[in-house]
C-alpha positions in Angstrom: -65.5 -12.5 31.9 -65.3 -13.8 28.3 -65.7 -10.2 27.1 -62.5 -9.2 29.0 -60.5 -12.3 28.3 -60.4 -12.4 24.6 -57.6 -14.1 22.8 -55.6 -10.9 22.5 -55.8 -10.3 26.2 -54.7 -13.8 26.9 -51.7 -13.4 24.6 -50.7 -10.2 26.4 -51.1 -11.8 29.8 -49.0 -14.8 28.7 -46.3 -12.4 27.3 -46.2 -10.5 30.6 -46.0 -13.8 32.5 -43.1 -14.8 30.4 -41.4 -11.5 30.9 -41.7 -11.7 34.7 -40.7 -15.4 34.9 -44.2 -16.6 35.7 -44.3 -14.6 38.9 -47.2 -12.3 37.8 -50.7 -12.9 39.1 -53.9 -11.6 37.5 -57.2 -11.5 39.5 -60.5 -10.2 38.2 -62.7 -9.2 41.2 -65.5 -6.6 41.7 -65.1 -5.5 38.1 -61.5 -4.7 38.7 -58.2 -6.2 37.4 -55.7 -6.8 40.2 -52.1 -7.5 39.2 -49.3 -8.7 41.5 -45.7 -9.4 40.7 -44.0 -11.7 43.2 -40.3 -10.6 43.0 -39.6 -10.6 46.8 -39.2 -6.9 47.0 -41.0 -4.2 48.9 -42.1 -2.0 46.0 -42.7 1.7 46.6 -41.2 1.5 50.1 -37.9 3.0 51.3 -35.1 0.6 52.1 -34.7 -0.4 55.7 -31.5 0.7 57.4 -29.8 3.5 59.3 -30.7 7.1 58.7 -28.2 8.7 56.4 -27.5 5.5 54.5 -30.1 6.4 51.8 -28.7 7.2 48.4 -31.4 9.6 47.2 -30.4 9.4 43.5 -30.5 5.6 43.5 -33.8 5.6 45.4 -35.3 8.0 42.8 -34.1 5.7 40.0 -35.6 2.6 41.8 -39.0 4.3 42.3 -39.0 5.5 38.7 -38.4 1.9 37.5 -41.2 0.7 39.7 -43.6 3.3 38.3 -42.4 2.5 34.7 -43.5 -1.1 35.4 -47.0 0.0 36.4 -47.3 2.2 33.4 -46.0 -0.6 31.1 -48.6 -3.0 32.5 -51.4 -0.4 31.9 -50.2 0.2 28.4 -49.8 -3.4 27.4 -53.2 -4.4 28.9 -54.7 -1.3 27.3 -56.4 -0.3 30.5 -57.3 3.1 29.1 -60.1 1.4 27.1 -63.7 2.1 28.3 -64.3 -1.5 29.2 -62.2 -1.0 32.3 -63.8 2.2 33.4 
């Protein structure tokens, strides 16, 4: 654990926590890092409602933003490094 949680990683996690208003959770389990952002939304799920009410352009933008968040977390935490593989 101390190998993964070096001062740089702790600073990155604190900066991400600040960015998401303290609503981000980090869990190390089974050699994996699990990240959760509690923002009271159903990420990667279509909106609930009547058929035909879906604005496809807006939905694509929303999903792209959600993917950008995942990629940003991976980049900031440098998850491409061999220690996470």
